[in-house]
C-alpha positions, -999 to +999 in steps of 0.1 A: +178+056+302+167+079+330+134+078+348+106+103+344+114+116+379+149+125+368+136+140+336+112+163+354+142+178+373+152+195+340+156+232+340+123+250+333+123+267+299+147+243+283+122+214+280+094+209+255+059+216+267+036+186+269+001+191+254-024+163+258-056+168+239-088+170+260-120+154+249-145+178+233-178+173+215-174+147+188-137+140+197-121+108+186-098+090+210-063+080+199-072+044+193-098+055+168-072+076+150-049+046+150-076+024+133-083+048+105-057+032+083-078+000+082-062-033+073-038-027+044-025-056+023+011-047+028+032-048+060+036-017+081+072-009+072+064-013+036+034+010+039+055+036+058+080+037+029+052+041+004+034+068+023+065+087+031+078+087-004+044+098-017+044+127+008+079+137-004+069+135-040+038+156-035+059+183-016+087+185-043+098+219-054+091+226-091+117+216-116+140+196-093+147+160-082+139+158-045+159+136-021+143+109-001+161+088+025+158+061+051+182+052+079+178+029+109+199+040+139+207+035+175+207+067+196+240+079+211+241+085+248+240+123+241+209+119+220+192+097+246+198+124+272+183+150+249+152+128+245+148+120+282+157+153+298+146+179+272+121+164+247+101+142+271+105+158+304+067+156+310+038+133+303+054+100+294+035+081+321+003+085+300+019+071+269+038+041+257+071+060+260+078+048+295+083+012+282+106+025+255+127+045+280+130+013+301+149-005+273+187-008+274+190+013+242+165+030+220+166+028+182+148+049+156+139+048+119+149+082+104+131+092+072+138+125+054+134+145+022+152+175+008+143+197-021+107+198-009+085+225+005+089+213+041+061+216+066+051+251+056+020+271+061+002+281+093+009+263+126-026+268+141-054+245+130-081+265+147-080+295+124-094+299+089-067+296+062-070+319+031-076+301-001-043+290-018-023+290+014-003+258+019-013+238+050+014+211+051+022+216+087-012+214+102-023+186+078+005+163+088+009+171+125-026+180+137-053+170+112-066+135+105-077+124+070-068+154+050-066+150+012-038+161-010-055+182-036-026+190-060-025+176-095-003+146-099-001+138-062+004+103-050-014+105-017-051+113-015-063+106+021-037+115+047-048+085+068-017+067+058+004+088+080-008+066+109+016+040+095+044+059+112+027+054+146+020+018+139+057+012+131+067+027+165+063+007+197+063+041+215+035+053+191+056+085+189+071+105+160+094+135+159+091+160+131+118+185+121+114+207+091+129+237+074+105+257+053+099+292+039+076+314+059+051+339+044+079+365+044+102+342+024+126+335+052+136+300+060+125+287+094+133+255+115+103+239+130+103+209+155+074+192+172+066+157+186+034+138+182+023+107+200-007+083+204-017+065+236-048+054+255-075+077+267-070+088+303-082+110+331-059+136+348-067+163+373-104+158+368-103+161+330-107+135+303-080+132+275-082+115+241-047+099+243-033+122+215-002+140+227+022+167+214+054+181+227+064+215+215+057+251+226+026+262+244+023+300+239+007+323+264-029+331+255-028+361+233-062+373+246-086+363+273-107+333+265-084+320+237-080+282+238-047+267+249-028+253+220+005+238+210+028+250+183+062+238+171+095+250+184+109+275+159+142+290+150+175+283+167+161+262+195+144+238+170+177+236+150+198+226+180+174+199+191+170+186+156+208+184+150+211+165+183+186+138+173+188+135+136+218+123+115+208+140+082+211+177+089+200+206+068+226+223+047+224+261+043+194+269+021+180+234+021+143+229+028+125+197+036+112+174+064+128+148+086+109+123+107+120+100+136+099+069+142+109+061+178+116+026+191+106+005+161+104-032+166+135-049+151+114-080+143+090-058+123+119-042+104+133-076+095+098-091+091+109-120+113+083-129+139+106-155+154+132-129+162+139-125+199+156-091+195+142-067+220+159-036+207+176-024+175+214-029+179+244-020+157+247-057+148+214-059+129+215-025+112+231-040+081+204-066+077+177-039+083+192-016+056+194-045+031+158-052+036+148-015+034+166-013+000+146-042-013+113-027-001+123+005-019+129-015-051+095-033-047+075-001-041+094+028-056+113+013-085+097+036-111+114+065-093+148+049-098+145+051-136+159+083-151+137+108-170+158+131-192+189+116-177+179+127-142+165+104-115+129+114-107+136+109-070+171+105-054+167+077-029+192+069-001+191+040+023+217+044+050+247+061+033+240+044-001+223+062-030+201+038-050+197+039-088+184+019-117+210-008-110+194-014-076+166-032-094+189-061-096+184-066-058+152-085-066+149-110-094+123-104-121+124-065-122+138-062-157+104-071-172+086-044-152+113-019-162+108-027-199+071-025-196+071+009-180+096+024-204+073+012-232+042+028-216+062+060-211+071+061-248+035+054-259+021+081-236+048+105-248+061+114-213+081+146-219+118+137-219+113+099-215+144+080-225+140+061-258+133+025-245+149-005-259+117-025-265+123-063-262+108-087-287+085-100-260+069-066-253+032-061-261+013-029-257-025-024-256-048+006-253-074+001-226-108+016-236-142+021-220-170+015-245-197+036-228-189+064-225-162+059-252-130+070-235-093+060-237-084+049-201-047+041-203-021+018-216-011-017-207+024-031-216+031-068-211+067-081-212+074-118-217+108-130-209+129-156-191+117-165-156+139-150-129+163-172-109+158-167-072+189-158-052+202-181-025+180-174+006+207-188+029+226-156+022+197-134+035+192-123+070+165-145+085+130-133+077+141-104+055+134-118+020+114-095-002+096-109-033+080-091-062+054-112-080+059-121-116+028-130-138+012-098-125+003-063-136+019-034-117-007-007-113+004+029-110-011+063-116+002+085-145+018+115-128+030+100-095+043+067-110+041+051-075+033+015-073-003+009-061-003-029-063+008-059-082-025-072-097-025-110-100-044-122-131-038-159-124-022-168-157+013-182-155+028-193-188+028-231-192+065-231-202+084-229-169+113-211-186+091-180-193+072-155-172+053-123-179+053-089-162+031-059-170+025-023-162-007-003-165-009+035-163-040+056-170-036+086-193-033+119-174-070+129-179-080+097-161-057+100-131-083+116-109-108+087-114-082+062-103-071+083-073-107+084-061-109+046-061-078+041-039-080+027-005-067+048+025-035+029+023-031+036-014-026-002-020-056-010-043-081+004-067-116-004-055-144+009-078-171-006-055-161+021-029-170+049-053-204+065-058-221+058-092-204+079-118-184+078-150-152+076-129-165+044-112-172+029-146-138+039-159-119+021-130-141-010-131-139-014-169-101-008-168-095-036-143-117-059-163-101-051-196-066-054-181-074-090-171-090-097-204-061-084-225-035-103-205-055-135-208-060-130-245-023-123-251-011-153-232-032-177-252-006-173-279+019-189-256-002-220-251-025-232-224-018-220-188-026-248-163-023-242-126+009-261-115+007-282-083+039-286-063+047-307-033+039-294+001+008-289+023-024-283+003-034-255+027-002-236+021-005-243-016-040-230-017-030-198+000-001-194-024-023-200-054-049-176-041-023-149-036-013-153-072-049-155-084-040-190-095-075-205-093-086-202-129-107-221-154-087-252-164-081-259-201-112-281-207-137-255-196-151-233-224-137-198-224-162-175-240-154-139-231-121-147-214-106-173-191-127-181-161-159-168-177-183-176-205-212-160-224-240-167-247-264-148-270-299-159-277-326-138-293-303-109-297-297-106-259-261-112-246-254-126-212-221-136-197-206-145-164-169-137-155-147-146-126-131-114-114-113-126-083-107-156-061-096-151-025-088-176+002-110-166+032-095-192+056-099-226+071-134-239+079-122-267+102-124-305+096-100-302+067-120-277+048-111-243+032-133-215+020-126-196-012-146-165-022-153-163-060-160-128-072-183-128-102-197-103-127-229-110-145-234-090-177-266-085-197-302-094-190-309-124-168-343-139-161-356-167-139-350-193-166-314-183-173-286-202-157-248-203-153-225-230-141-195-231-118-172-259-125-148-272-097-121-297-106-089-309-091-059-289-105-028-309-114+002-303-136-014-324-163-048-306-162-081-310-144-094-342-128-129-350-117-137-348-080-142-381-061-177-387-048-167-380-012-150-347-020-181-326-012-183-290-025-205-265-006-217-233-021-229-202-002-243-176-025-238-139-018-266-113-013-268-105-050-287-138-054-323-142-042-328-157-008-335-194-009-320-196-044-319-233-055-287-248-067-278-283-078-245-301-075-240-325-104-217-353-095-205-331-067-183-314-093-206-288-110-230-263-094-258-248-115-279-218-103-309-202-119-304-165-115-331-139-114-307-110-115-312-082-140-290-053-150-262-045-174-234-056-150-240-072-116-211-077-091-217-108-070-199-135-051-202-171-040-182-188-012-170-223-020-160-247+007-135-273-004-113-300+010-080-285+020-059-314+009-063-307-028-059-277-051-086-267-075-094-250-108-126-231-109-144-219-140-177-203-150-199-203-181-235-196-191-260-223-200 
């Protein structure tokens, strides 16, 4: 591609204006903006699909089925010239773009929606906006961390849009939209946004945030310089030169180009030596994008009233309910969702064919007494994995079974697959489940979501009924699943051949460290309770996470606990640690030392005793109706373990 010197020879007036953002009081540099997303549990491309689909769903026009699409592409020579000579004629030496232009070819990930409002509203973020006026353009292009406030929206933070920049090696995104103006006329808008390092230029300090668009002449003396999108015919011509999916007459919506994505990231193959996206790998990339769509957007592929909720395209192919067959094990999730839809009386929901293995439970909060939502568990044949040799290297996509798919009521977008740690002992069977809150509870669960929308975290919320609702729902979901699965027999952790460290990580991902069959199960698997003198106390294992290696053949697991009831200095509970095998639990050998590191909820200097190096007993001075706590357990990494808890 051409150099910046060549690009700056372009004819004035035909190029986009470069607008780097200067530092001001309280300004955040671009690296801080890039970090706002945090550390999501899903990969960046997967997160980008989730966030983009949520934005499209939130912006849908009333009464229609919006279109959402993804396409990976290699720019034509004409498009490359448009980028180098018109779009980026200035400013690239202060960005990551100079490295992208140095590549032999440049690829892009094109994402679009149609049948949505587009990036409407004002194009200036420095002026007050009248109440009720849409602000989609300034929220996406200029603002950081803006919440979607509409009912039934899937996105609630706006931080997730940084996933588009994370997916781009150039840290640059092109936005093209057609929307209605305040006069009702349709208008093309085009602007480019980029992130780079903070820098100094001509005696001024800049944050590293960049835009390429139109810098208008100051309307009055003293007005701050600003950037706005290209509008009208000029925006249309550049958009049609860069994007494959054009706007048909009368269509509204938004298209986005993620410039220079890493092909290894798209294929999720760190061993790939591909430097650029080429035509030869587009097929493999599109195959993987389809599977990521199934994993994260599958509820949108199921018809409501005979019409798909969201028409989804990958490349030239439109996806539908049959696309769920791309990933083994999705039939159970589909059956569970259709059952919940029927129970919650979704208007127009198709009459589901409920399989004999379906079980539905209402999830309630006791105080205050509220119905929170519905859980449907489907038990059926375990999926048969497809031959991985027929996959492009590194592009396999798996959806966990023996898990609960969490989603909100109106949006029906996957939040996460919650592992409960209870596989059915019979290898021929597996279970899948769906939980949806009722509409009145949607806001509580939305407020508990992480910036990446990939988890419900009640501990992040201020004390309120909403926090209680989310916390109780997650606890009761686990309890109901465990209770149901008891009817299918005991559920031991299965140990397979392979390295113990890898096995431990795999079991941790599945929530597989649970109380083995010989441990008492009062109040649910992995926990126990007692009642003396009319006072109830219980301890429950809520989560188990692998924290990493400790060195010298040791691994550290974090055990999340919840203590319920009144606890005094004389009250104790017990953690049991035993070797997990396919036949059940075995006692630890005397040289298999178990170390415990209690979390801050326990008093400093708290005494604990290891009995036969297999059981730890702690006297807790904690009080309160429910106390979240944790303990770190350091274990040998050449064995896998079952961990249980009970009161004494």
